[in-house]
C-alpha positions as CSV (number, residue, x, y, z in Angstrom):
1,M,72.1,70.6,-42.7
2,S,72.5,68.3,-39.8
3,S,71.8,69.4,-36.3
4,E,74.2,66.9,-34.8
5,T,77.3,68.2,-33.0
6,P,80.5,66.8,-34.1
7,R,82.0,64.0,-31.9
8,P,85.3,65.1,-30.3
9,V,88.3,63.1,-31.6
10,P,89.5,60.7,-28.9
11,V,93.1,60.7,-27.9
12,A,94.9,57.5,-29.1
13,G,95.8,56.4,-25.6
14,I,92.3,56.9,-24.2
15,D,90.8,55.1,-27.2
16,R,93.1,52.2,-26.9
17,D,92.3,51.9,-23.1
18,L,88.5,52.0,-23.7
19,K,88.8,49.3,-26.2
20,R,90.9,47.1,-23.8
21,L,88.4,47.8,-21.1
22,K,85.5,46.9,-23.4
23,W,87.1,43.5,-24.0
24,W,87.9,43.0,-20.3
25,T,84.3,43.7,-19.3
26,I,83.2,41.0,-21.7
27,L,85.7,38.4,-20.9
28,A,86.2,38.7,-17.1
29,P,82.6,37.9,-16.2
30,V,82.6,34.9,-18.6
31,L,85.8,33.5,-17.1
32,F,84.5,34.2,-13.6
33,L,81.3,32.1,-14.3
34,M,83.4,29.4,-15.8
35,L,85.6,29.2,-12.7
36,L,82.5,29.2,-10.5
37,E,81.0,26.3,-12.5
38,A,84.3,24.4,-12.3
39,A,84.4,24.8,-8.6
40,R,80.9,23.7,-8.2
41,R,81.5,20.5,-10.2
42,I,84.7,19.9,-8.2
43,L,83.0,20.3,-4.8
44,G,80.4,17.9,-5.8
45,P,76.7,17.7,-6.1
46,G,74.6,19.0,-3.4
47,F,77.2,21.6,-2.1
48,D,75.5,24.5,-3.8
49,E,72.1,23.2,-2.6
50,S,73.0,23.3,1.1
51,W,72.5,26.7,2.9
52,P,76.3,26.9,3.7
53,G,77.2,26.2,0.2
54,Y,74.6,28.8,-1.0
55,V,76.0,31.4,1.5
56,L,79.5,30.7,0.3
57,L,78.6,31.0,-3.4
58,A,76.7,34.3,-2.7
59,G,79.9,35.6,-0.9
60,V,82.2,34.6,-3.8
61,V,79.8,36.3,-6.2
62,A,79.6,39.5,-4.2
63,I,83.5,39.7,-3.9
64,G,83.8,39.0,-7.5
65,A,81.3,41.8,-8.3
66,L,83.1,44.2,-6.0
67,A,86.5,43.4,-7.5
68,F,85.1,43.8,-11.0
69,S,83.5,47.1,-10.2
70,E,86.8,48.4,-8.5
71,V,88.8,47.5,-11.5
72,V,86.5,48.9,-14.1
73,F,86.1,52.2,-12.2
74,G,89.9,52.2,-11.4
75,V,90.6,52.3,-15.1
76,I,87.7,54.8,-15.9
77,A,88.7,57.4,-13.2
78,P,92.2,58.2,-14.7
79,L,90.8,58.3,-18.2
80,E,88.2,60.8,-17.1
81,D,90.8,62.8,-15.4
82,R,92.9,62.9,-18.5
83,T,89.9,63.9,-20.6
84,I,88.9,66.7,-18.2
85,Q,92.5,68.1,-18.3
86,Q,92.6,68.3,-22.1
């Protein structure tokens, strides 16, 4: 006999949303880093080595992290609400 409790069967909509969220949490940071690298190359060498460039880069990364977090938790909160209501 196994002492494991059976896993609840996920609702199709929630399962689909979680799979989509999983892929977005993989792809979005990679795309963001690619955009940052492209911007760094366009702005030229030395820009990210100066303190104004560093401050700008840190600000862009902070805003990107905040936006990413808001989107992820914006998707998770309704899923959690639907799960609790069931």
